[in-house]
C-alpha positions in Angstrom: -76.9 69.9 -30.0 -77.7 69.8 -26.4 -78.9 72.8 -24.4 -75.7 72.9 -22.4 -73.6 73.0 -25.5 -75.7 75.8 -26.9 -75.3 77.8 -23.7 -71.5 77.2 -23.7 -71.2 78.3 -27.4 -73.2 81.5 -26.7 -71.3 82.4 -23.5 -67.9 81.6 -25.0 -68.7 83.8 -28.0 -69.7 86.6 -25.7 -66.6 86.4 -23.6 -64.3 86.2 -26.6 -65.8 89.2 -28.3 -65.9 91.2 -25.0 -62.2 90.6 -24.6 -61.5 91.6 -28.2 -63.8 94.7 -27.9 -62.0 95.7 -24.7 -58.6 95.5 -26.4 -59.8 97.4 -29.5 -61.6 100.1 -27.3 -58.5 100.6 -25.1 -56.2 100.8 -28.2 -58.5 103.3 -29.8 -58.8 105.4 -26.6 -55.0 105.3 -26.1 -53.9 106.1 -29.6 -56.7 108.3 -30.8 -58.0 110.0 -27.7 -60.1 112.6 -29.5 -62.2 109.9 -31.2 -64.6 109.5 -28.2 -64.7 113.2 -27.6 -65.7 113.7 -31.3 -68.2 110.9 -31.5 -70.0 111.7 -28.3 -69.6 115.5 -28.7 -68.0 115.9 -25.3 -66.9 119.5 -24.7 -63.2 120.2 -24.2 -63.9 121.4 -20.6 -65.1 118.0 -19.5 -62.3 115.6 -18.4 -62.6 112.0 -19.4 -60.0 109.2 -19.6 -60.4 108.1 -23.2 -58.6 104.8 -22.6 -61.1 103.9 -19.8 -64.1 105.0 -21.9 -62.8 102.9 -24.8 -62.3 99.9 -22.6 -65.8 100.2 -21.1 -67.5 100.7 -24.5 -65.5 98.0 -26.1 -66.4 95.4 -23.4 -70.1 96.2 -23.6 -70.3 96.4 -27.4 -68.2 93.3 -27.8 -70.2 91.3 -25.3 -73.5 92.2 -27.0 -72.1 91.5 -30.4 -70.6 88.2 -29.3 -73.9 87.1 -27.6 -75.8 87.8 -30.8 -73.3 86.0 -33.0 -73.3 83.0 -30.6 -77.1 82.8 -30.6 -77.1 83.0 -34.4 -74.6 80.1 -34.6 -76.6 78.0 -32.1 -79.9 78.6 -33.9 -78.4 77.9 -37.3 -76.9 74.6 -36.1 -80.1 73.6 -34.3 -82.1 74.4 -37.4 -79.7 72.5 -39.7 -79.8 69.4 -37.3 -83.6 69.5 -37.2 -83.7 69.6 -41.0 -81.2 66.7 -41.4 -83.0 64.7 -38.7 -86.4 65.3 -40.4 -85.0 64.1 -43.8 -83.8 60.9 -42.2 -87.2 60.3 -40.5 -89.0 61.0 -43.8 -86.7 58.5 -45.6 -87.3 55.8 -43.1 -91.1 56.2 -43.1 -91.3 55.8 -46.9 -92.1 52.2 -47.7 -89.5 50.4 -49.7 -90.4 49.2 -53.2 -92.6 46.2 -53.1 -91.0 43.0 -54.4 -91.3 42.6 -58.1 -94.0 39.9 -58.4 -94.2 38.5 -61.9 -97.1 36.5 -62.9 -96.1 33.2 -64.1 -97.3 32.3 -67.5 -99.2 29.1 -67.5 -97.8 26.8 -70.2 
């Protein structure tokens, strides 16, 4: 795996999860507006737009989660590739069996 491909996987994962988190946060803020007020203990007198709060929280949490998952994927694939490459190198450095030399019986 190249460095560029690792960056691309990590960034793509972050963007995908950020979009998904934004959608989920907006949905939660729109259809369960008291959720954020309850979780963050916001008093009833303070006005917030729960859909916007959900959107912002969803984007940030989704982005962080996606970046972490993308990095785990990249590290796992790089580790696997290094193990496979190491096994191939170890196999090629082991000498092959010497030819079977039989002593000839003198008649």
